[in-house]
Each structure stands twice: as C-alpha cells, then as structure tokens.
C-alpha positions in Angstrom: 43.9 83.8 206.6 45.7 82.9 203.4 49.2 84.0 203.1 50.4 85.6 199.9 53.6 84.3 198.3 55.8 86.7 196.4 58.1 84.4 194.6 58.5 86.4 191.4 58.1 83.4 189.2 56.9 85.5 186.3 60.0 87.6 186.2 62.3 84.6 185.8 60.5 83.6 182.6 60.8 87.1 181.3 64.5 87.1 182.1 65.0 83.9 180.2 63.2 85.3 177.1 65.3 88.5 177.2 68.5 86.5 177.7 67.6 84.4 174.7 67.0 87.5 172.6 70.3 89.0 173.6 72.1 85.8 172.5 70.3 85.7 169.2 71.1 89.4 168.5 74.8 88.8 169.4 75.0 85.8 167.1 73.4 87.7 164.2 75.7 90.7 164.7 78.7 88.4 164.7 77.6 86.8 161.5 76.8 90.1 159.8 80.1 91.8 160.8 82.3 88.8 160.0 80.8 88.4 156.5 79.0 85.1 157.3 75.9 86.0 155.3 77.7 87.0 152.1 79.6 85.0 149.6 83.2 85.8 149.1 83.5 87.5 145.7 86.7 88.1 143.9 86.5 91.4 142.1 89.2 92.4 139.7 88.6 95.7 138.0 91.0 97.0 135.3 90.1 100.5 134.0 92.3 101.8 131.2 91.3 105.1 129.7 93.2 107.7 127.6 92.4 111.3 127.9 91.1 113.0 124.7 93.5 115.3 123.0 92.5 118.9 123.6 92.3 121.3 120.7 95.1 123.9 120.5 94.3 127.2 122.2 93.4 130.0 119.8 96.1 132.5 119.0 95.9 135.8 120.8 95.5 139.0 118.8 98.4 141.3 118.7 98.4 144.0 121.3 97.6 147.5 120.0 100.5 149.8 119.4 100.9 152.5 122.0 100.7 156.1 120.7 103.9 157.7 121.0 
C-alpha cells in the first residue's frame, strides 16, 4: 500500500504570500501617514477684511402719554 504524506507544503506557500502582503500594506501605510506620497507645500494665507459699516438704527417713536 502507498503511504500518504501530509507535509502541508501548500500552506507554506500561502503563508509566504500573506506575509508579503502584510509587509506591502505596512510599507504603504507608513508612507501614507508620514507624508511620503505628497509634496511638501508651503501655504501662507493672509486674509484681511474689514466689516461693513452698519446703518444707524431707526429712531423709536415717542411713547404715548398716559391718561391722567
């Protein structure tokens, strides 16, 4: 009778592929979070605005005289 060999050789190849993918994802995450894919931009924003002068409030009418 022939003996069966259970060496699990297919699993080691799969483990190598999964390990390589983990390394690639780790390198990409490091590059993205450290700003490796973007160019360093110097942004200098100077916003100067004056508020418009509001019109004067209308004068209130005089209060009615109380009877008395």
